[in-house]
Structure formats: C-alpha cells, structure tokens
C-alpha positions, -999 to 999 in steps of 0.1 A, spaced: -76 305 -616 -98 310 -582 -100 279 -560 -129 266 -544 -143 260 -509 -122 280 -486 -127 287 -449 -121 322 -446 -119 332 -407 -117 371 -402 -96 379 -375 -105 416 -363 -79 428 -338 -85 423 -301 -111 395 -309 -99 364 -298 -84 356 -334 -48 344 -319 -74 317 -302 -96 308 -330 -59 306 -350 -49 280 -324 -82 261 -327 -77 262 -366 -48 246 -364 -50 223 -343 -86 205 -362 -66 207 -396 -33 212 -387 -4 236 -397 3 230 -433 -35 230 -438 -37 268 -424 -27 299 -442 -20 334 -424 -23 368 -438 -3 394 -433 -21 432 -439 12 449 -440 29 429 -470 -3 416 -482 9 381 -483 4 348 -472 23 322 -447 21 287 -442 15 282 -404 40 253 -404 67 278 -420 65 304 -392 99 299 -374 81 315 -339 48 310 -334 25 344 -322 19 334 -289 15 307 -260 7 303 -226 42 306 -214 46 337 -236 16 354 -226 29 353 -184 64 372 -199 45 395 -214 22 403 -185 50 408 -166 67 429 -187 38 451 -196 34 491 -193 76 482 -184 101 501 -206 113 465 -220 79 462 -238 85 481 -270 123 473 -271 109 433 -265 88 444 -293 110 455 -318 138 430 -314 111 404 -318 97 417 -348 133 424 -363 139 386 -359 107 376 -378 116 403 -407 151 390 -411 170 357 -396 134 335 -393 113 357 -423 91 328 -432 84 315 -466 58 337 -487 29 332 -505 13 355 -529 -22 364 -530 -28 359 -563 -13 330 -563 -32 309 -541 -15 272 -536 -42 240 -540 -34 226 -505 -51 243 -479 -82 243 -457 -82 278 -441 -73 314 -443 -69 332 -410 -59 369 -403 -59 409 -407 -79 408 -439 -109 427 -450 -137 395 -456 -141 412 -494 -103 408 -501 -105 370 -518 -137 375 -533 -121 372 -568 -91 342 -556 -121 322 -530 -156 310 -548 -178 297 -519 -159 301 -494 -169 295 -457 -168 324 -437 -159 330 -398 -158 363 -376 -159 371 -340 -176 402 -330 -166 425 -293 -178 446 -274 -167 475 -290 -159 495 -261 -138 464 -245 -125 461 -279 -111 497 -286 -97 496 -249 -72 464 -259 -64 479 -296 -54 512 -273 -35 494 -249 -18 467 -270 -9 501 -293 6 515 -264 26 488 -251 41 482 -284 45 523 -291 27 518 -326 43 488 -339 19 466 -354 6 443 -375 -29 452 -381 -50 465 -415 -53 503 -395 -20 518 -380 -18 547 -362 20 559 -356 23 559 -322 20 595 -302 24 593 -267 3 621 -259 -29 607 -273 -53 597 -246 -81 566 -252 -106 587 -258 -87 606 -285 -76 575 -302 -107 558 -296 -127 587 -320 -100 583 -347 -114 586 -381 -97 561 -390 -111 541 -364 -147 547 -368 -166 514 -368 -137 495 -374 -154 463 -369 -176 470 -396 -146 486 -417 -135 448 -420 -164 435 -427 -156 444 -466 -193 459 -467 -209 423 -461 -233 420 -434 -231 390 -412 -254 368 -431 -228 361 -454 -205 344 -427 -215 307 -413 -197 308 -381 -206 341 -362 -193 347 -327 -189 368 -297 -156 364 -275 -174 361 -243 -194 330 -259 -163 313 -275 -166 282 -270 -201 286 -287 -178 297 -316 -155 275 -320 -182 240 -317 -199 255 -346 -169 259 -364 -156 225 -357 -195 214 -363 -188 235 -399 -154 222 -409 -170 184 -402 -197 191 -420 -177 210 -451 -158 181 -453 -123 195 -440 -121 168 -415 -137 138 -408 -157 130 -376 -129 94 -366 -103 124 -370 -116 146 -345 -110 146 -308 -122 168 -283 -104 208 -288 -112 232 -268 -104 270 -273 -72 280 -256 -76 319 -243 -43 333 -257 -28 369 -263 -49 386 -240 -40 421 -230 -23 427 -196 -44 461 -188 -83 462 -184 -82 426 -172 -94 435 -138 -121 463 -142 -122 492 -173 -116 533 -161 -148 554 -154 -151 576 -185 -171 608 -185 -204 605 -198 -202 626 -228 -173 609 -241 -194 571 -237 -221 591 -256 -196 606 -285 -179 569 -289 -215 554 -288 -226 574 -316 -197 569 -334 -188 534 -337 -229 534 -339 -226 504 -366 -201 487 -343 -228 482 -316 -253 476 -341 -233 448 -353 -222 436 -315 -261 434 -309 -263 413 -342 -235 392 -333 -254 381 -301 -278 369 -317 -264 351 -341 -253 329 -313 -282 325 -295 -288 301 -331 -260 279 -322 
C-alpha cells in the first residue's frame, strides 16, 4: 500500500547531494531518512549505515590522496568493506516502512510515483559544464567504481571531451527528473545558492509537519564530498567543444536557467 506525503530528495550526481543528505539527517534524524542505492534498487535507513559516505576528515584525506595511485585502491577496498563486512540492513523499495520522513539518493524523480502519494520533492541543479567536470574527475579517480544511476566502464584513454559527449550522459540532469518539470518540485535549488535552498527546505519541512518549530535549531549546510580537482579553476576548452557541449546538453542548460529563476522566488 502506498505511503503518503514523504520527502523525496533527488540527488543528481555531483550537485551537493551529500551535503543535503547531512542536512536532512540533522533536521529529521538519521532514523527517519532512507538512502537509495541505485545499483541494487534498495533502501537503507541512514542510522543503519555502518560507515557514513563522507565527513570533513574524510574529505581532507581524500584531497591528500587525489590523483595518486592510492586513490583507486583505497576506494575499491572501501567498497569491499561496505558490501561485505559492514553491509547494512536493506529495505526493499516495494516494501516501504511507515516510520520514515524522507528518501534521498540517486534516483529518477518518477521512481516512487506508484509508492508514495503527494510527495514533497526537492532537487538541486548545477551548471552543466561544472557538474560534468566534477563527475568526470570522480569517475577517473575511482577508476569507474561509482554508485550512480549511469555507470560508465573505466577507460583511461577517454578524455573529458569524449566523456562529456557520451550518449548515456546527454542531458543527465534532465534525465534525473524522470519526465517531470521543475513545477513538480516543492523545493528547487542551485549549487551556488545552497544556503537559500536549505532554508526553503527546512521551512517546507516545518510547514508540512515533519518537524515542529520548537524542535528546530539553526541548521546550516556543510560543504561535503567536494571534488578535489577543478576547485581552483576550470580548464580552457576549445570553442568548438564548448559549442558542441552546449548543444548536446541543451535541455540541461535550459533546466539550469529555470532553476536559477526558481531560486529568485525564495
């Protein structure tokens, strides 16, 4: 039987989703947040995760080993540890529990249409080129070992320009909306205005009765899981590539413009 009025936080890869997950856990409590696994199509209660995805110490260490031979080895060992020794309890998508407030993760926005009625949907959109750069860097660093909606087999010879124009990745953020437009989302943000998104999300949680104002403290977004490479400045690309990229991801550019307009409404 479908459950009613839960928060669906669509985490498009490399759009500050880990920071939003941390915020949801802080506001709602880890026991009330379910994390979606796109590889297995299952859920796990955040409180049952033996190892959290990231924190400030983890990010600092990751920055130190980024682009070194240790990075893919450590990532693979981490994945083996999670899947084996520290494998969390699994919740089947078709058997949702009653006692949860939010689902967060790499799922298309229509994934729970038949399972949750009147959802409160939230999504953050990022500049298409910046997001693709960050995704490519992560894909390189992990040698293709990712837990994303679309998994691209690793090829060390694949340049960013070739990766960014793969058919599977075309309009990647638009794909994540599952055929919906931004009007279907109660809360829309962009990565460079994340604090504004967070405050609107918190107000939405209050107004929807997920948390009372008495229980609310001051919650701020923590910038977590930021990609080490590309932080200083973006590379310079040939004009022809930029033209092809913008045409190839035309829907994502339009989506980003629409998201920026929604932010102005906050």
